[in-house]
VOMARTOR-299038 format. One line per 4 residues: number of its first residue (from 0); for each residue x, y, z of C-alpha. Coordinates in pm, 1 decimal. Layout:
% VOMARTOR-299038
NUM> X Y Z  ... .
END
This chain:
% VOMARTOR-299038
0> -577.8 -26540.8 -5970.7  -618.8 -26377.9 -6309.8  -949.9 -26555.2 -6369.6  -1078.1 -26446.2 -6027.7 .
4> -970.5 -26088.3 -6099.5  -1140.2 -26100.2 -6440.2  -1465.9 -26230.7 -6286.0  -1457.9 -25957.8 -6019.8 .
8> -1402.3 -25694.6 -6289.1  -1698.6 -25820.7 -6492.8  -1917.2 -25827.5 -6181.1  -1818.1 -25471.1 -6089.6 .
12> -1887.4 -25347.9 -6442.0  -2231.3 -25513.1 -6437.2  -2323.4 -25358.8 -6101.1  -2205.5 -25014.0 -6215.2 .
16> -2414.7 -25038.6 -6532.7  -2724.9 -25139.4 -6338.3  -2672.3 -24854.6 -6090.6  -2635.8 -24597.3 -6370.0 .
20> -2944.4 -24733.1 -6540.1  -3149.8 -24697.9 -6220.5  -3013.9 -24348.1 -6166.6  -3113.2 -24248.5 -6520.3 .
24> -3459.0 -24396.5 -6466.9  -3488.8 -24191.1 -6147.8  -3402.1 -23866.2 -6329.9  -3646.3 -23951.2 -6607.9 .
28> -3923.3 -24004.6 -6351.3  -3836.6 -23674.7 -6186.5  -3850.6 -23507.8 -6525.3  -4194.9 -23651.2 -6595.6 .
32> -4320.7 -23541.0 -6255.5  -4184.3 -23193.3 -6313.4  -4358.0 -23167.7 -6649.6  -4682.8 -23298.8 -6503.2 .
36> -4670.0 -23045.5 -6220.5  -4613.6 -22767.7 -6472.0  -4912.8 -22868.9 -6680.4  -5131.8 -22889.8 -6369.9 .
40> -5065.2 -22527.5 -6273.7  -5390.2 -22335.8 -6343.8  -5390.5 -22039.9 -6579.0  -5503.3 -21819.4 -6293.1 .
44> -5649.4 -21869.7 -5948.2  -6001.2 -21857.7 -6088.5  -5907.5 -22022.5 -6419.1  -6004.6 -21715.2 -6618.7 .
48> -5822.4 -21650.3 -6941.9  -5713.6 -21288.4 -6973.2  -5848.4 -21118.2 -7280.1  -5619.2 -20947.8 -7524.9 .
52> -5727.3 -20632.8 -7707.3  -5790.9 -20834.4 -8021.8  -6012.5 -21083.4 -7834.9  -6213.0 -20799.7 -7684.7 .
56> -6246.9 -20628.7 -8021.8  -6108.5 -20306.7 -7880.6  -5862.2 -20055.0 -8018.2  -5507.1 -20181.8 -7964.9 .
60> -5372.3 -19824.8 -7981.7  -5625.6 -19683.8 -7735.0  -5474.4 -19446.1 -7480.5  -5390.4 -19581.4 -7136.9 .
64> -5607.5 -19516.5 -6833.0  -5357.0 -19272.5 -6685.5  -5333.4 -19081.1 -7014.1  -5711.0 -19056.5 -7018.0 .
68> -5717.7 -18949.7 -6652.4  -5464.2 -18671.8 -6715.4  -5717.2 -18493.3 -6938.8  -6000.8 -18497.5 -6683.8 .
72> -6107.2 -18277.4 -6392.5  -6191.7 -18531.4 -6123.9  -6341.6 -18273.0 -5888.2  -6603.7 -18185.1 -6150.9 .
76> -6660.5 -18553.6 -6231.4  -6718.0 -18643.2 -5865.9  -6955.6 -18349.7 -5815.3  -7162.7 -18456.2 -6117.3 .
80> -7154.3 -18824.3 -6018.0  -7276.6 -18735.5 -5666.6  -7562.7 -18534.8 -5815.1  -7658.3 -18820.0 -6050.2 .
84> -7645.6 -19062.7 -5754.8  -7855.0 -18835.8 -5528.7  -7561.9 -18826.2 -5286.3  -7509.2 -18451.1 -5260.6 .
88> -7511.3 -18456.1 -4880.6  -7232.1 -18714.2 -4858.1  -6863.3 -18624.6 -4844.5  -6562.7 -18791.1 -5006.0 .
92> -6366.6 -18989.3 -4748.0  -6142.2 -19208.7 -4959.6  -6027.6 -19233.2 -5322.2  -5894.0 -19561.6 -5457.2 .
96> -5756.9 -19664.1 -5795.5  -5832.1 -20023.0 -5904.3  -5670.1 -20241.9 -6167.7  -5776.5 -20599.7 -6239.7 .
100> -6037.3 -20799.4 -6428.0  -6411.2 -20827.5 -6468.5  -6490.6 -21199.3 -6492.3  -6740.0 -21343.3 -6739.1 .
104> -6875.3 -21690.7 -6810.2  -7031.2 -21803.0 -7136.7  -7385.8 -21931.4 -7090.2  -7566.8 -22203.6 -7295.0 .
108> -7761.8 -21916.8 -7453.3  -7429.0 -21789.6 -7598.7  -7444.6 -21481.1 -7379.1  -7180.2 -21364.6 -7133.8 .
112> -7278.4 -21353.2 -6766.0  -7083.4 -21131.7 -6527.5  -6914.7 -21318.8 -6241.0  -6774.1 -21022.3 -6053.8 .
116> -6445.6 -20833.4 -6016.6  -6098.3 -20926.9 -5904.4  -5873.2 -20622.5 -5870.7  -5586.4 -20474.0 -5672.3 .
120> -5652.3 -20143.7 -5498.3  -5404.9 -19855.0 -5473.5  -5412.0 -19535.7 -5269.3  -5515.7 -19235.4 -5476.3 .
124> -5580.3 -18866.9 -5418.6  -5720.5 -18571.4 -5611.3  -5560.9 -18229.2 -5582.1  -5726.1 -17887.0 -5589.6 .
128> -5718.1 -17861.0 -5967.5  -5880.5 -18202.6 -6012.4  -5575.8 -18409.1 -6108.9  -5560.0 -18774.3 -6004.2 .
132> -5249.9 -18904.5 -5826.3  -5192.6 -19277.4 -5767.4  -4935.5 -19438.6 -5537.7  -4828.2 -19755.3 -5721.7 .
136> -4563.6 -19848.7 -5463.5  -4791.4 -20101.1 -5292.1  -5145.9 -20230.6 -5291.7  -5376.4 -20124.8 -5009.3 .
140> -5656.8 -20372.7 -5059.9  -5850.9 -20607.2 -5285.5  -6178.9 -20584.8 -5473.7  -6352.3 -20919.0 -5525.4 .
144> -6684.3 -21101.1 -5542.1  -6812.9 -21188.0 -5194.0  -7082.0 -21453.3 -5243.7  -7312.2 -21277.5 -5490.8 .
148> -7205.0 -20918.1 -5425.1  -6880.4 -20720.6 -5466.4  -6663.1 -20632.9 -5167.1  -6371.3 -20396.8 -5106.2 .
152> -6131.3 -20529.2 -4844.7  -5853.6 -20340.7 -4663.7  -5619.5 -20447.2 -4380.2  -5850.6 -20290.9 -4118.2 .
156> -6187.4 -20401.1 -4255.7  -6410.2 -20436.7 -4559.5  -6731.9 -20303.5 -4709.8  -6987.2 -20505.2 -4908.1 .
160> -7228.6 -20381.3 -5173.1  -7599.6 -20382.2 -5099.2  -7713.8 -20263.5 -5443.4  -7577.2 -20077.6 -5744.4 .
164> -7720.1 -19866.4 -6023.8  -7549.7 -19715.3 -6330.2  -7476.3 -19345.6 -6355.5  -7389.6 -19163.7 -6681.1 .
168> -7033.1 -19133.3 -6800.7  -6911.4 -19468.7 -6935.4  -6774.3 -19489.9 -7288.4  -6889.2 -19752.0 -7540.6 .
172> -6596.6 -19981.9 -7460.7  -6604.9 -19930.8 -7083.4  -6804.2 -20091.5 -6802.5  -7070.6 -19875.5 -6636.6 .
176> -7001.7 -19603.8 -6388.9  -7186.4 -19703.7 -6071.0  -7362.4 -19570.4 -5765.6  -7307.1 -19846.1 -5507.2 .
180> -7512.2 -19849.1 -5188.1  -7322.3 -20032.5 -4913.3  -7436.0 -20272.2 -4646.2  -7455.9 -20103.9 -4305.9 .
184> -7304.8 -20104.4 -4057.2  -6945.0 -20141.1 -4172.8  -6611.5 -20074.1 -4003.0  -6566.4 -19736.8 -4173.1 .
188> -6915.8 -19590.9 -4175.6  -6906.3 -19557.4 -4555.6  -7251.7 -19530.6 -4714.7  -7181.9 -19518.2 -5086.8 .
192> -6913.1 -19589.3 -5342.1  -6902.1 -19417.0 -5679.1  -6727.0 -19604.6 -5959.4  -6613.3 -19339.2 -6204.8 .
196> -6383.7 -19301.9 -6506.9  -6398.3 -19668.5 -6601.5  -6157.2 -19800.8 -6861.6  -6244.1 -20118.3 -7059.0 .
200> -6369.5 -20429.4 -6877.1  -6670.0 -20516.5 -7093.1  -6745.7 -20874.3 -7193.5  -6600.3 -20986.6 -7527.8 .
204> -6820.7 -20946.5 -7831.0  -6723.7 -21286.3 -7963.7  -6882.0 -21604.8 -7828.4  -6712.7 -21861.4 -8054.3 .
208> -6396.4 -21920.4 -7850.8  -6297.2 -22284.7 -7883.5  -6089.3 -22344.9 -7572.3  -6220.9 -22120.9 -7297.9 .
212> -6567.8 -22034.9 -7173.4  -6455.9 -21806.0 -6890.0  -6268.9 -21482.5 -6940.4  -6121.2 -21202.3 -6734.2 .
216> -6157.1 -20872.1 -6917.7  -5897.8 -20622.1 -6793.1  -6026.5 -20295.6 -6648.8  -5916.9 -19989.7 -6453.4 .
220> -6125.2 -19739.6 -6260.4  -6146.9 -19506.6 -5962.0  -6364.9 -19580.7 -5658.8  -6478.3 -19285.9 -5445.7 .
224> -6594.0 -19374.9 -5093.2  -6858.8 -19147.0 -4940.1  -7020.5 -19101.4 -4598.4 .
END
């Protein structure tokens, strides 16, 4: 009886050890899978590395967009931008604040090629004295590259650029202000968009990055929709 009990005890111990070993192996496999899934997560949807101020060779203590905007008279800026864009007869129908990236890809010639925007859009307004007000409580749309041209999309429709030309106003570290002619017809009847008061967004000056050849350079701006 004792020998049978002893054999049963040894057999039980052996089975328990094997079971624990398999369980540990299972957790180790799960751990490896978890780590692999983490490493496979892309840096961003478009695999663009976001530039820091140092990478973009810009001033790290430069004022924010909103601080810059607080010193400006947007009514005067829009009037001048409309004149420069030969759009005097068009009226402002919508004002939108945008925050996102301008995407760039390094070419074999060691030059940066623009690959379009990717930005969130927020409702904005300009009061009688020319101050800008932005509602940051929720986004109202998206600005992105549609095929080879930029588009602005809202819940009830979108507009697509037909052509664009620079208008004066951009600073040395900022992307161009633009006069954008839109494809017609569109759901809203908009004819032009003015991109004004741009803040950063230019391609990096460096081209000797070791790990990444595509970058998203952060920018902010105001889009004024005209018809």
